[in-house]
matplotlib code that plots the C-alpha trace (Angstrom):
import matplotlib.pyplot as plt

x = [60.8, 60.8, 58.4, 54.9, 54.4, 50.7, 50.0, 52.7, 51.1, 50.7, 48.6, 49.5, 48.2, 50.4, 53.5, 52.9, 53.2, 56.9, 57.7, 55.9, 57.7, 60.2, 61.0, 58.7, 60.5, 59.3, 58.8, 60.3, 63.2, 62.5, 65.7, 65.8, 67.3, 66.0, 69.6, 69.4, 66.0, 67.4, 70.3, 68.2, 65.6, 67.9, 67.4, 63.8, 64.6, 65.9, 66.7, 67.0, 69.1, 71.5, 70.8, 70.1, 67.2, 68.2, 65.6, 64.5, 61.6, 58.4, 58.0, 55.3, 56.0, 55.2, 57.6, 60.3, 59.8, 60.0, 63.1, 64.7, 63.5, 65.2, 68.4, 71.1, 74.3, 77.0, 80.2, 80.8, 83.2, 82.6, 82.6, 79.6, 78.8, 76.4, 74.9, 72.7, 71.0, 68.7, 68.7, 70.0, 71.2, 74.6, 76.3, 79.8, 81.2, 78.1, 76.1, 78.8, 79.5, 76.0, 75.6, 79.0, 78.2, 74.7, 76.3, 79.1, 81.7, 85.2, 84.5, 82.6, 83.8, 86.4, 87.5, 89.2, 88.9, 88.7, 85.6, 82.9, 80.0, 81.2, 82.8, 79.8, 77.5, 79.5, 77.3, 74.4, 75.5, 77.4, 78.7, 81.0, 82.7, 82.9, 84.8, 82.8, 83.8, 81.7, 82.5, 79.7, 78.5, 81.9, 84.0, 83.1, 85.1, 83.9, 86.2, 85.4, 87.6, 88.7, 91.2, 94.5, 93.2, 91.0, 88.9, 88.4, 86.0, 86.8, 85.0, 87.1, 85.7, 85.7, 87.7, 86.3, 88.9, 88.5, 91.5, 91.8, 94.8, 94.8, 95.3, 97.0, 94.5, 93.0, 89.9, 89.5, 86.7, 86.0, 82.6, 80.6, 78.0, 75.2, 77.1, 77.7, 74.0, 73.1, 75.9, 74.9, 71.4, 72.4, 74.6, 73.5, 72.7, 75.6, 74.7, 71.7, 70.4, 70.6, 68.2, 65.9, 65.2, 64.3, 62.0, 60.2, 59.2, 57.0, 55.1, 51.3, 47.9, 49.0, 51.6, 51.7, 54.5, 55.1, 58.0, 58.9, 61.0, 64.9, 68.2, 71.8, 73.8, 77.5, 77.5, 74.6, 71.0, 68.4, 64.7, 63.5, 60.9, 59.1, 57.5, 55.4, 53.0, 49.2, 48.5, 49.0, 51.0, 54.1, 57.5, 58.4, 57.7, 59.0, 61.6, 63.2, 65.3, 67.3, 67.2, 69.9, 68.0, 70.2, 70.8, 67.8, 70.3, 69.4, 72.2, 71.1, 68.4, 67.2, 64.6, 63.0, 61.2, 57.7, 58.9, 60.9, 64.5, 67.5, 67.3, 67.4, 69.4, 71.1, 73.3, 74.4, 77.3, 79.5, 81.6, 80.6, 81.8, 80.1, 83.3, 84.7, 87.0, 90.7, 91.1, 93.9, 91.2, 90.0, 93.4, 94.5, 97.3, 97.8, 100.6, 103.7, 103.3, 99.5, 97.4, 95.2, 92.0, 90.6, 86.9, 86.2, 83.0, 83.7, 84.6, 81.2, 78.6, 77.3, 76.1, 79.2, 80.0, 82.4, 81.0, 77.6, 75.7, 72.9, 70.0, 68.0, 64.3, 62.9, 59.2, 56.5, 56.5, 60.2, 60.0, 57.3, 59.6, 62.2, 60.0, 57.2, 53.7, 54.9, 52.1, 52.0, 49.4, 48.0, 49.0, 51.2, 53.6, 51.7, 52.5, 53.6, 55.3, 54.5, 55.6, 55.6, 59.0, 57.1, 55.0, 57.1, 59.9, 59.8, 62.5, 63.4, 62.2, 64.6, 63.9, 64.6, 67.6, 69.0, 71.2, 70.7, 66.9, 67.2, 69.7, 67.5, 64.5, 66.3, 66.8, 63.0, 59.8, 57.5, 53.8, 50.6, 47.4, 44.7, 47.7, 49.4, 52.8, 55.6, 58.8, 59.0, 62.4, 62.6, 64.8, 63.8, 62.6, 61.9, 60.0, 59.6, 57.4, 58.1, 55.4, 55.9, 54.5, 57.1, 55.1, 57.0, 55.6, 57.9, 57.7, 58.2, 55.3, 54.8, 54.8, 51.0, 50.4, 52.4, 50.4, 47.2, 48.3, 49.1, 45.8, 44.1, 46.1, 45.8]
y = [86.9, 89.5, 88.6, 89.6, 92.8, 92.5, 89.0, 88.2, 90.1, 87.7, 87.5, 86.8, 83.2, 82.6, 83.8, 82.0, 78.4, 78.5, 80.2, 77.6, 76.5, 79.2, 81.0, 84.0, 87.0, 90.1, 93.0, 95.5, 95.5, 98.7, 100.1, 102.9, 105.6, 106.9, 106.5, 102.9, 102.5, 103.7, 101.3, 98.4, 98.9, 98.9, 95.0, 95.6, 97.1, 95.8, 96.5, 97.7, 96.4, 97.8, 98.7, 96.0, 94.0, 90.4, 88.1, 85.5, 83.1, 84.3, 83.7, 84.7, 86.4, 83.4, 81.2, 83.8, 84.0, 80.2, 80.4, 82.6, 80.4, 77.3, 79.0, 76.8, 78.9, 78.1, 79.2, 82.6, 85.5, 89.0, 92.7, 94.4, 98.1, 99.4, 102.9, 103.9, 107.4, 107.4, 111.2, 111.5, 115.1, 116.1, 116.0, 115.4, 112.3, 112.3, 110.1, 107.3, 107.7, 107.1, 104.1, 102.6, 103.2, 101.8, 98.5, 98.5, 99.7, 100.7, 103.5, 101.2, 98.5, 96.3, 99.2, 97.3, 99.0, 95.4, 94.5, 93.7, 94.9, 98.4, 98.3, 96.8, 99.6, 101.9, 100.2, 102.2, 105.4, 106.5, 104.4, 101.3, 98.7, 95.3, 92.2, 88.9, 85.1, 82.2, 78.6, 76.8, 77.5, 77.2, 79.8, 83.3, 86.6, 90.2, 93.0, 96.6, 98.6, 102.0, 104.6, 103.0, 100.6, 97.6, 96.0, 92.2, 89.8, 86.2, 83.0, 79.8, 76.7, 77.7, 80.8, 84.4, 87.0, 90.8, 92.8, 96.5, 97.2, 101.0, 100.4, 96.9, 95.7, 92.0, 90.7, 86.9, 84.7, 81.0, 79.6, 76.3, 75.6, 77.0, 80.2, 80.6, 80.3, 83.0, 85.3, 85.0, 86.0, 89.1, 90.6, 93.6, 92.8, 93.2, 91.4, 91.5, 88.3, 89.4, 92.5, 90.4, 87.9, 90.5, 92.2, 89.1, 88.4, 91.6, 90.2, 89.8, 90.8, 94.6, 94.1, 94.1, 91.8, 91.5, 90.6, 93.9, 93.1, 91.9, 93.5, 92.7, 92.7, 92.0, 90.7, 88.1, 87.9, 88.6, 89.2, 92.2, 91.5, 94.7, 94.8, 97.7, 98.6, 98.8, 101.1, 104.9, 106.3, 104.2, 105.8, 102.7, 103.6, 100.4, 97.7, 96.0, 92.9, 91.7, 87.9, 85.8, 83.8, 80.7, 80.4, 82.2, 84.4, 88.0, 90.1, 93.7, 95.4, 99.0, 100.6, 103.8, 106.0, 107.2, 110.8, 110.2, 111.1, 108.8, 105.3, 104.9, 101.6, 100.4, 97.3, 95.0, 93.0, 94.6, 91.4, 87.9, 84.3, 81.1, 79.1, 77.9, 80.4, 79.3, 78.0, 80.6, 83.3, 82.3, 81.7, 84.4, 84.8, 88.0, 90.2, 90.9, 93.6, 93.6, 94.0, 91.1, 91.1, 87.9, 87.7, 85.8, 85.0, 87.7, 90.4, 89.9, 92.5, 93.8, 90.7, 91.0, 88.9, 86.4, 84.9, 83.8, 87.0, 88.4, 87.4, 90.2, 90.2, 87.5, 88.0, 90.3, 88.4, 88.7, 92.5, 93.0, 91.4, 94.1, 97.0, 97.7, 97.1, 97.0, 96.8, 96.6, 99.0, 98.8, 96.1, 95.4, 98.2, 100.7, 98.8, 101.0, 99.8, 101.7, 101.3, 103.5, 104.5, 105.6, 108.7, 111.8, 110.0, 111.8, 114.1, 117.0, 120.3, 123.2, 124.7, 121.3, 120.4, 123.8, 123.5, 119.7, 120.0, 122.7, 120.6, 117.4, 119.5, 121.0, 117.5, 116.8, 118.5, 119.6, 118.3, 118.8, 116.7, 115.3, 113.4, 116.5, 117.5, 115.5, 115.5, 113.5, 112.3, 111.4, 109.7, 109.0, 105.6, 105.4, 108.0, 108.0, 110.2, 110.6, 112.2, 114.6, 111.8, 109.2, 107.1, 106.1, 105.4, 104.2, 102.8, 103.0, 105.6, 109.3, 111.7, 112.1, 108.5, 108.6, 111.5, 109.7, 106.6, 108.7, 110.4, 107.0, 105.6, 108.6]
z = [83.4, 86.3, 89.2, 88.9, 91.2, 91.2, 92.4, 95.0, 97.9, 100.8, 103.8, 107.4, 107.2, 104.2, 106.0, 109.2, 107.8, 106.7, 110.1, 112.2, 115.2, 115.1, 118.4, 118.8, 120.1, 121.8, 119.5, 121.9, 124.4, 126.5, 128.0, 130.6, 128.4, 125.0, 123.7, 124.7, 123.0, 119.8, 119.9, 120.8, 118.2, 115.4, 115.4, 114.3, 111.0, 107.5, 103.6, 99.9, 97.0, 94.4, 90.9, 88.3, 87.1, 86.6, 84.8, 87.5, 87.6, 89.2, 93.0, 95.5, 98.9, 100.8, 98.7, 99.1, 103.0, 103.0, 100.9, 103.5, 106.4, 104.7, 103.9, 105.3, 104.5, 107.1, 105.3, 103.8, 103.8, 102.5, 103.1, 104.6, 104.6, 107.3, 107.5, 110.4, 110.6, 113.7, 113.6, 117.2, 118.4, 117.5, 120.8, 119.8, 121.8, 124.1, 121.8, 121.4, 125.1, 126.2, 123.9, 125.0, 128.6, 128.5, 127.2, 129.8, 127.2, 127.4, 130.0, 132.2, 134.6, 133.0, 130.9, 128.0, 124.6, 123.2, 125.0, 122.3, 124.6, 124.1, 120.7, 118.8, 119.9, 117.4, 114.6, 116.1, 114.1, 111.1, 108.2, 108.9, 106.8, 108.2, 107.1, 108.0, 107.9, 108.9, 109.1, 110.8, 114.3, 116.1, 114.0, 113.2, 112.7, 112.3, 111.8, 112.2, 109.8, 110.9, 109.8, 110.0, 112.6, 113.1, 115.7, 115.3, 117.2, 116.7, 117.9, 117.5, 119.2, 123.1, 122.8, 122.1, 121.2, 120.8, 119.6, 119.2, 117.0, 117.8, 121.6, 121.2, 123.8, 123.8, 125.4, 125.9, 127.1, 127.1, 126.3, 126.0, 123.6, 125.8, 126.3, 122.7, 121.9, 124.4, 123.3, 119.8, 120.7, 122.5, 120.0, 117.9, 114.4, 112.0, 108.7, 106.3, 107.6, 111.2, 110.4, 108.2, 110.7, 113.1, 110.6, 109.5, 113.3, 113.0, 110.1, 110.8, 109.6, 110.1, 107.4, 103.7, 102.2, 98.5, 95.9, 94.2, 91.3, 91.3, 91.9, 91.9, 95.2, 95.3, 91.9, 92.7, 91.5, 94.2, 94.6, 96.4, 99.3, 100.5, 104.1, 104.9, 107.7, 106.7, 109.5, 109.7, 112.8, 112.4, 112.0, 109.8, 106.0, 104.2, 104.7, 101.7, 101.8, 98.8, 98.9, 97.1, 94.4, 94.7, 98.5, 100.0, 102.2, 102.7, 101.0, 101.5, 103.6, 104.0, 106.4, 105.0, 107.6, 107.1, 107.3, 104.2, 103.4, 103.7, 105.0, 108.8, 108.4, 105.2, 105.3, 102.6, 101.2, 98.8, 98.3, 99.3, 98.8, 99.9, 99.8, 103.1, 104.6, 105.2, 108.8, 109.4, 109.2, 112.8, 114.4, 116.9, 119.4, 121.3, 119.8, 121.6, 124.3, 124.0, 127.3, 127.7, 129.8, 130.8, 131.2, 134.3, 136.1, 138.8, 136.1, 134.4, 135.2, 132.0, 129.7, 127.5, 124.5, 125.9, 129.0, 130.6, 130.0, 132.1, 129.8, 128.3, 128.2, 125.8, 126.2, 127.4, 130.6, 131.1, 130.2, 132.9, 135.5, 134.7, 134.4, 136.9, 135.3, 131.8, 129.3, 125.6, 123.9, 120.4, 117.9, 114.9, 113.9, 116.2, 119.4, 122.3, 125.4, 128.6, 132.1, 135.3, 136.9, 140.1, 140.9, 140.5, 138.9, 135.5, 134.2, 136.6, 135.8, 135.0, 138.5, 140.1, 138.4, 137.2, 134.1, 133.9, 133.7, 130.9, 129.0, 129.1, 128.2, 125.1, 123.8, 123.7, 122.7, 125.5, 125.3, 127.1, 127.3, 129.5, 131.1, 132.1, 130.9, 129.4, 127.2, 123.8, 122.7, 119.2, 116.7, 113.1, 114.1, 117.9, 119.9, 123.7, 125.9, 129.6, 131.6, 134.6, 136.8, 135.7, 133.1, 130.0, 126.5, 123.7, 120.3, 116.5, 116.4, 115.9, 118.6, 118.3, 118.7, 122.0, 123.2, 122.4, 124.3, 127.3, 127.3, 127.0, 129.9, 132.4]

ax = plt.figure().add_subplot(projection="3d")
ax.plot(x, y, z, "-o")
ax.set_aspect("equal")
plt.show()
């Protein structure tokens, strides 16, 4: 019998119990550039499932969330398809260059095309196919499949390897247990489980959570968990997570924007096995003639995958240390992060910056209000308002919500 779609809506109190004791993360990590905001905020969104309607026992939303929390899958292999459509402007290579540069990628210091800190930002746009394999906390492999080439990131014990077959370049770092935990926490989400965990952190009394039928994903029966904001004004429409009925592991996940249209993020397994991968999967030696870049303590300057990264903000208190006077406005899905870059530090006008000012202005919408003038930079998920006096307002909210926040805070 399919799950009852009228009785499984849960409340915030019901959701909190199975998540008790779990680390509470800040909802927003506010970068300096709007492109960086768009890339970082992908971690907040999740998931839909494939066609099919398997017959599964009834389950409530609270029970399904608890099932996800108790999932103990440590071994798997499979293929993941991820599509991201943030609606960033079509600027040719500029978009990927900004994303890579913001993360200290292949064009930054260190320069290796095998450095994962740059390569993994490619997941922030377009459609990609990944092969993943996991054998406990000490062995993982992720391969990004490209046209006639492949980029692989391998963690095997104390060694972390990145290999770009197109350039025949290798990145190598060594880590201890503490390094590995930090590194894992900083990586962009790549699997349905990664996205689902981030999405469920946002569940509170401003959120509707329900079980909405069943689905088949990668040949496995799954429940469909739907998370929606109760408030108006959010750019998030709905999040759907397909949860494996046997293991409780998220298999697929899609974020639909409130503006409609295609999903902003859609990521799911097309093939999956929970058998232990062969040990040879995680073995790696640099190919003959490959250029090898060793990640040493002296070389690290951008929080990359392999070493002791510079910790990103983990809480609102930490955020405030990195951004002068950072505050969080509103609640729930309508939360807005705001900080002051300094009086007069807003975007340059066309007269002040010539062609650059006009170019930057063309990427955003000019707005006016009681706060003065400003420019709103928009994606399908994240919007940011930068006022002429250097104040920044950013969140997964509409342009009007940002303008109102700026007027209230003038």
